[in-house]
C-alpha positions as CSV (number, residue, x, y, z in Angstrom):
1,M,24.7,-32.1,-19.4
2,E,25.3,-35.1,-17.2
3,T,24.2,-34.8,-13.6
4,P,26.8,-35.6,-10.9
5,K,25.0,-38.9,-10.2
6,Q,25.4,-40.0,-13.8
7,Q,29.1,-39.0,-13.9
8,M,29.7,-41.0,-10.7
9,Q,28.0,-44.1,-12.3
10,Q,30.2,-43.9,-15.3
11,Q,33.3,-43.7,-13.1
12,E,32.3,-46.7,-11.1
13,Q,31.8,-48.8,-14.3
14,S,35.2,-48.1,-15.5
15,I,37.1,-49.1,-12.5
16,P,37.7,-52.4,-10.5
17,P,35.5,-53.0,-7.4
18,Y,38.3,-52.6,-4.9
19,Y,38.9,-48.9,-6.0
20,A,35.2,-48.0,-5.5
21,M,36.0,-46.8,-2.0
22,S,38.3,-44.0,-3.4
23,L,35.3,-42.1,-5.0
24,I,33.3,-39.6,-3.1
25,K,29.6,-39.5,-3.5
26,P,27.9,-36.0,-3.9
27,D,26.4,-34.7,-0.7
28,S,22.7,-35.7,-0.8
29,R,21.8,-34.1,2.6
30,T,19.4,-31.1,2.5
31,K,20.5,-27.6,3.8
32,L,18.6,-28.2,7.0
33,Q,20.4,-31.6,7.5
34,R,23.7,-30.0,7.0
35,L,23.0,-27.2,9.4
36,W,21.8,-29.8,12.0
37,D,25.0,-31.8,11.7
38,Q,27.1,-28.7,11.9
39,A,25.3,-27.6,15.1
40,S,25.6,-31.2,16.6
41,F,29.3,-31.3,15.9
42,T,29.8,-27.7,17.4
43,F,27.9,-28.9,20.5
44,L,30.2,-31.9,20.8
45,A,33.2,-29.8,20.5
46,I,32.0,-27.5,23.3
47,R,31.1,-30.6,25.6
48,F,34.6,-32.1,25.1
49,A,36.2,-28.6,25.7
50,L,34.3,-28.2,28.9
51,S,35.4,-31.8,30.0
52,Y,39.0,-30.7,29.3
53,L,38.6,-27.6,31.5
54,I,36.8,-29.2,34.3
55,A,38.3,-32.6,34.6
56,G,41.5,-32.1,32.8
57,P,43.1,-34.0,29.8
58,K,43.3,-37.8,29.9
59,L,47.1,-37.6,29.7
60,P,49.1,-34.7,31.3
61,T,50.8,-33.8,28.1
62,W,47.7,-33.3,26.0
63,S,46.7,-29.8,24.9
64,L,43.2,-28.8,24.4
65,K,43.7,-29.3,20.6
66,M,44.9,-32.9,21.1
67,H,41.9,-33.6,23.5
68,L,39.4,-32.3,21.1
69,A,41.0,-34.1,18.0
70,V,41.0,-37.6,19.8
71,H,37.5,-37.3,21.3
72,L,35.9,-36.0,18.1
73,A,37.5,-38.6,15.9
74,R,36.6,-41.4,18.1
75,H,32.8,-40.1,18.2
76,T,32.7,-39.9,14.6
77,F,34.0,-43.4,14.0
78,N,32.2,-45.1,16.9
79,N,28.9,-43.8,15.6
80,S,29.4,-44.7,12.0
81,V,27.5,-47.5,10.2
82,D,29.1,-50.8,9.7
83,F,29.4,-52.9,6.7
84,T,26.8,-55.5,6.2
85,A,25.6,-57.3,3.0
86,T,23.2,-60.1,2.1
87,D,24.3,-63.5,0.8
88,D,23.0,-62.4,-2.6
89,V,25.2,-59.4,-2.7
90,L,28.3,-61.3,-1.7
91,K,27.8,-63.8,-4.5
92,N,27.4,-61.2,-7.2
93,P,30.6,-59.2,-8.3
94,D,28.5,-56.4,-9.7
95,A,26.4,-56.2,-6.6
96,V,29.6,-56.2,-4.5
97,R,30.8,-53.0,-6.5
98,E,27.3,-51.4,-5.8
99,F,27.4,-52.4,-2.2
100,I,30.9,-50.8,-1.6
101,A,30.0,-47.7,-3.5
102,A,26.8,-47.3,-1.4
103,H,28.8,-47.3,1.8
104,R,31.4,-44.7,0.7
105,S,29.8,-42.0,2.8
106,L,29.4,-43.1,6.4
107,A,26.0,-42.2,7.7
108,I,25.6,-41.4,11.4
109,V,23.8,-43.8,13.6
110,R,23.1,-42.0,17.1
111,N,22.8,-45.3,19.2
112,P,24.1,-48.6,17.8
113,T,21.5,-51.1,18.8
114,L,21.5,-54.9,19.3
115,P,20.5,-56.8,16.2
116,H,17.1,-58.3,16.8
117,N,18.2,-62.0,16.0
118,S,21.0,-62.2,18.5
119,L,21.7,-62.2,22.3
120,L,24.5,-60.2,23.9
121,G,26.5,-60.7,27.0
122,E,29.4,-58.9,28.7
123,F,32.6,-60.3,30.2
124,R,35.3,-58.8,32.4
125,L,38.7,-60.4,32.4
126,A,41.1,-59.7,35.3
127,V,44.7,-59.6,34.1
128,E,46.3,-61.7,36.9
129,G,47.9,-65.0,37.5
130,P,49.2,-66.7,34.4
131,L,47.9,-63.9,32.2
132,L,50.8,-61.8,33.7
133,D,53.3,-63.9,31.8
134,A,55.0,-62.2,28.9
135,P,57.3,-64.7,27.1
136,D,58.2,-62.1,24.4
137,P,60.5,-59.1,25.2
138,V,58.2,-56.8,23.2
139,L,55.4,-57.2,25.8
140,A,57.7,-57.3,28.9
141,E,57.3,-53.6,29.9
142,L,53.5,-53.8,29.7
143,A,53.4,-57.1,31.6
144,E,55.5,-55.5,34.3
145,L,52.9,-52.7,34.6
146,D,50.1,-55.2,34.9
147,A,52.0,-57.1,37.6
148,R,52.6,-53.9,39.6
149,A,48.8,-53.2,39.4
150,C,48.0,-56.7,40.5
151,S,50.4,-56.6,43.5
152,T,48.5,-53.6,44.8
153,G,45.2,-55.6,44.8
154,T,43.8,-53.6,41.8
155,P,44.5,-55.7,38.6
156,R,43.7,-54.3,35.3
157,H,40.5,-55.5,33.5
158,I,39.8,-56.1,29.8
159,L,36.2,-55.8,29.0
160,G,34.3,-57.3,26.1
161,E,31.1,-58.6,24.6
162,V,29.9,-62.1,23.6
163,M,27.6,-62.1,20.7
164,V,25.4,-65.1,20.1
165,A,23.0,-65.5,17.2
166,D,19.5,-66.9,18.0
167,S,20.2,-70.1,16.0
168,V,23.4,-70.7,18.1
169,V,21.5,-70.1,21.4
170,K,18.9,-72.7,20.4
171,H,21.5,-75.2,19.4
172,H,23.5,-74.9,22.7
173,L,20.4,-74.8,25.0
174,A,19.1,-77.9,23.3
175,V,22.3,-79.7,24.3
176,N,22.5,-78.3,27.8
177,S,19.9,-76.1,29.2
178,N,22.3,-74.8,31.8
179,S,24.8,-73.5,29.3
180,N,26.4,-70.1,30.1
181,L,26.5,-68.6,26.7
182,Y,28.2,-65.4,27.9
183,D,31.3,-67.0,29.6
184,I,34.5,-67.1,27.8
185,R,35.0,-70.8,28.7
186,P,33.9,-73.7,26.4
187,I,30.4,-74.8,26.9
188,A,31.2,-78.4,26.3
189,Q,33.4,-79.7,29.1
190,D,35.7,-81.5,26.5
191,G,36.7,-78.3,25.0
192,D,35.5,-79.3,21.6
193,E,33.5,-76.1,21.0
194,Y,34.7,-73.8,18.2
195,V,34.8,-70.0,18.9
196,L,35.7,-66.9,17.1
197,I,37.5,-63.7,18.5
198,D,36.5,-60.5,16.7
199,F,39.0,-57.7,16.9
200,H,37.3,-54.5,15.9
201,G,38.7,-51.8,13.5
202,G,39.3,-48.2,14.0
203,A,43.1,-47.4,13.3
204,Y,43.9,-48.3,16.9
205,L,42.3,-45.0,17.7
206,G,38.6,-45.7,17.8
207,G,36.0,-48.4,17.6
208,S,34.7,-50.8,20.3
209,P,32.5,-53.9,20.6
210,I,29.5,-51.6,20.2
211,S,30.6,-50.4,16.8
212,N,31.0,-54.1,15.7
213,R,27.8,-55.4,17.1
214,K,26.0,-56.0,13.6
215,I,28.9,-57.6,11.9
216,A,29.4,-59.8,15.0
217,A,25.9,-60.9,14.9
218,R,26.0,-61.7,11.2
219,V,29.2,-63.8,11.7
220,S,27.8,-65.7,14.6
221,A,24.6,-66.5,12.5
222,Q,26.7,-67.5,9.5
223,T,29.2,-69.6,11.3
224,G,27.1,-71.1,14.2
225,L,29.8,-69.9,16.6
226,R,29.8,-67.6,19.6
227,V,31.7,-64.4,18.9
228,I,33.9,-62.8,21.5
229,V,34.6,-59.2,20.9
230,P,37.3,-57.7,23.3
231,D,37.6,-54.0,24.0
232,Y,41.3,-53.7,23.7
233,R,43.3,-50.6,24.6
234,L,43.4,-47.7,22.1
235,S,46.0,-45.0,21.2
236,P,47.1,-42.4,21.9
237,E,46.6,-43.2,25.6
238,H,48.0,-46.5,25.0
239,K,50.6,-46.9,22.3
240,F,51.3,-50.0,20.2
241,P,52.0,-52.8,21.2
242,A,49.4,-52.4,24.0
243,Q,46.8,-53.6,21.5
244,L,49.0,-56.7,20.7
245,H,49.4,-57.3,24.4
246,D,45.7,-57.3,25.0
247,A,45.0,-59.6,22.1
248,Y,47.5,-62.0,23.3
249,I,46.0,-61.9,26.9
250,I,42.6,-62.7,25.3
251,W,44.1,-65.6,23.4
252,Q,45.8,-67.0,26.5
253,A,42.7,-66.6,28.5
254,L,40.7,-68.7,26.1
255,V,43.4,-71.4,26.0
256,L,43.8,-71.6,29.8
257,N,40.0,-71.7,30.0
258,G,39.9,-74.9,28.0
259,F,39.6,-73.8,24.4
260,K,41.8,-75.8,22.0
261,P,44.0,-73.4,19.9
262,S,42.9,-75.5,16.7
263,H,39.3,-74.6,17.7
264,I,39.7,-70.8,17.8
265,F,39.2,-68.5,14.8
266,I,40.4,-65.0,14.8
267,F,38.6,-62.2,12.8
268,G,39.3,-58.6,12.2
269,D,38.5,-55.6,10.0
270,S,40.9,-52.8,9.2
271,A,43.2,-52.3,12.2
272,G,41.6,-55.5,13.7
273,G,42.9,-57.4,10.7
274,N,46.4,-56.0,11.4
275,L,46.0,-57.2,14.9
276,C,45.1,-60.6,13.9
277,L,48.3,-60.8,11.7
278,A,50.4,-59.5,14.5
279,L,48.9,-62.1,17.0
280,I,49.7,-64.8,14.6
281,L,53.3,-63.8,14.1
282,L,53.8,-63.4,17.8
283,L,52.4,-66.9,18.4
284,K,54.7,-68.2,15.7
285,R,57.8,-66.5,17.2
286,L,56.9,-68.0,20.6
287,G,56.4,-71.5,19.1
288,Q,52.8,-71.7,20.4
289,P,50.0,-73.3,18.6
290,L,48.3,-71.2,16.0
291,P,44.6,-70.4,15.6
292,K,42.3,-72.6,13.3
293,G,42.2,-69.8,10.8
294,A,42.1,-66.1,10.3
295,I,39.5,-63.9,8.5
296,L,40.8,-60.5,7.6
297,L,38.9,-57.5,6.1
298,S,40.7,-54.4,4.9
């Protein structure tokens, strides 16, 4: 009689690689590991329930059920492993299939850490001045809210991270030892630096620059570019097109800071890929210059 593992291997060999994600691997955890995970999940539910009772919901209309569903879903997504593969894997179709199959079950990583071969900086962008402009009616209401906040002296801020691989750090410091690698301005005064914006995935519900650190570090190392990862607003607190509004503001900030549109790449996985396409369509509708290219992962 075939074991579940053997049955799974036969199924994988009979389907195209892009269907591999639809199969579920048998649970390989021990009984103790399953009990620990159940206890951890229960503890989280209790913690989030207490936060609801003590501090109240994030939105007035949220019930306890809604509060728990959102926070537990975000915790699960934000603490899941991301998808990385070596060059050898990416060049081999059979290896790609095995790689996808190996990542069907998301393992829990308690504290996403910084890859050892990269440096990380943070940025804080105030939504004010020219960034308050909303040339498209779809964004007008959101821009008006930002304008009100700015008029009271408390402008909204978009936070994010700048990932720079060691090789990129060495290159820029060799050219200019005073380079500020974590600023979202071009290092070269002529604006000739190429840069990449990474929009993380998460169904517009979860995800963050932290959950994308490994893939951002790898992209920086492979492309030789600094990678800017904005922490855009999420639903259900902020419904679409709030995410597109933040993406447009980040794009405008880079252009206003001196980056040439033709020197900006945009990158996104899952919902981040959708956000890339939405941003391109918005820029095209507005008649504005488009990015150098887009890299989309489903």
